N, C-alpha and C positions, 0 to 999 in steps of 0.2 A: 749470581743472583740467589736470593734466599729461597729455600724449599725445593731447589732443583733435584736434589737427591731423592726426596720423597716422591716427586713426580716421576723421576726415572724409575723408581720402584713400581709405580703404576704401569708405566709403559712396558717394563720388563715382564710384569705379571700377565699382560695381555698382548702377546706377540702380534696378533692380527689387528690390534687397535691402531688405526692410522690417525696419528695426531701430529699436525704440522707444528714446526718450531714456534710459530707465532702464537699458537694456542697454548703451548706449554709456558711461554713467556707471559701471556695474559693471565693464566691460572696462577703462576708464581706471584705476579704483581697483586692479584686480588687476595691471595692468601698471606701476603707479606705482613699484615698487622698481627697475625697469629704466631705464637711461639713455635719454634722448630720442632720441639718434641711432640707437641699436640698434632701438628700437621703430619709428621712422620708416622705417629701411632694411628692416626685416622686413616691414612693411606694404606697402611699395613692391614688394619682390621677390615676395611672395606674390600680390599683385594681378597681376603680370606673368606668373606661372607657371600660373594656373588660371582657368578660365571661371567658377568658383564662388567666392563670398565665403569668406575664411579664417575659421576658428574662433578663439576666444580661445586655445585650446590651441596651435594652429598658430602664431599670432602670438607667444605666450609662448615656445614652443620655439625659434623662429628668433631672436627677440630675445635670449634667454638665450645662444645660441651666439655671436651677434654681440657681446654684452657682454664676453665673455672676451677676453683679450689676443690670443690666436691665432684668435679667432672670425671676424674679418673675412677672414682668409686662407682659412679653411674655406669660408665663404660664397662667396668669389670663385672658388675652385676648383669649387665646386658649380655656380655660374653658367656657368663655362667648359664644364663637362661638359654642362649643359643645352643650351648653344649647339652643341656637337659633335653631340649627339643630334638637334637640330633640323636641322642641315645634312645629317646623314646621311639623315634621312627625306626631305628635299628631293632629295638625290642619288638615292635609290632610286626616287623618282617620276619623275625627269627623265633618268636615265642613258642612255636610248635616244633621247632627243630630238635632232633634227638641227638645229633652229633655234638660231643662236648665242646669242640672248638667254636661252635656257633651259639652255644648257650649263653655265654657271657662276654661278648666282644665290646663291652662298654668301656670307654675311657673317660676319666675325669682329670682335669688339669689341677684340681686341688681337692683336698679333703673337705673343705668348706662347701664346695659345689656339690660333691657327692652327698654330704649330710643334709644339705638344704633340699636336694632333689628327693631324698628319702622322706623328708618331712612332708612333702606334698604328694607322696605316693606316686612317683614318676612312672611306675609300671602299671598303675591302676587304670581303671576305666573312668575317663573324664567326660563321657557322654552326658549331656544335660547339665554339665557344670559350666560355670562362668569362667572362661579362661583368664579373664582380667583379674578375677578374684584369686585364682590359683597363682597367677604371676605376682600379684601383690604379696601373697603369703610367702612365696619363694623369695622375693626381694627381702622381706622382713627377716625370714629365717637366715638367709645368706649373710645379711649385714650383721645380725646378732652373732652368728658363729664367727665371722671375721673379727668383729670387735672384741669378742671374748678371747680369741686367740691373741690379739694384739695386747690385751691386758695381761694375759698369762705370760707372754713374751717379755713385757715390760717388767712384771714382777720378778721373773727369773733373772733378767739383766740387772735389776736393782739389787737383788740378793747377792748376785755374783760381785757386783761393785762393792757392796758393804763388806763382804768377806775379804775382798782384795785390800780394802782400806784397813780393815782390822788386822790382817796379816802384816801389812806394811807398818802399821803403827806399833805392832808388837815387836817388830824387829829393830826399831829405833832404840838407841841408848838413851836413857833418861838424861835430861839436861841437868848439869850441876848448877846449884844456886849458891 
């Protein structure tokens, strides 16, 4: 049955979650119209985000977002924002710590996430600020940084391809006419 591996991941992530086989089969049937990759990624992400097992509705909602062409980008930005919030909470707990090992325990999964977080002053005082506005700014910065990196990578790949073609073309013997 489709999506059983993704649902097994949920069950394995929450050992105390008592879920009868008929429930797993029902969930798999309800999720069957969605792509495997979207359901698997939704289950993985939801398990990492919460101490409690996800509901069928939560899995379906996240997988539906991921199944759209722009969905993965939305989910990646959401994950980067979650990372910023986690690092911000760590910073607020440790900001007056004098031990070097406690001064910078922040982890970023990507350079884009780190740079976007710095753009919205992630260590700053957000009291009185509209968090929705800060989130929108973070989204805009993050997408801009990622798109810039994609363009840079594309230009680099294209230059490499052109150099390879020129090298190959230079090695050919001219055709006799």
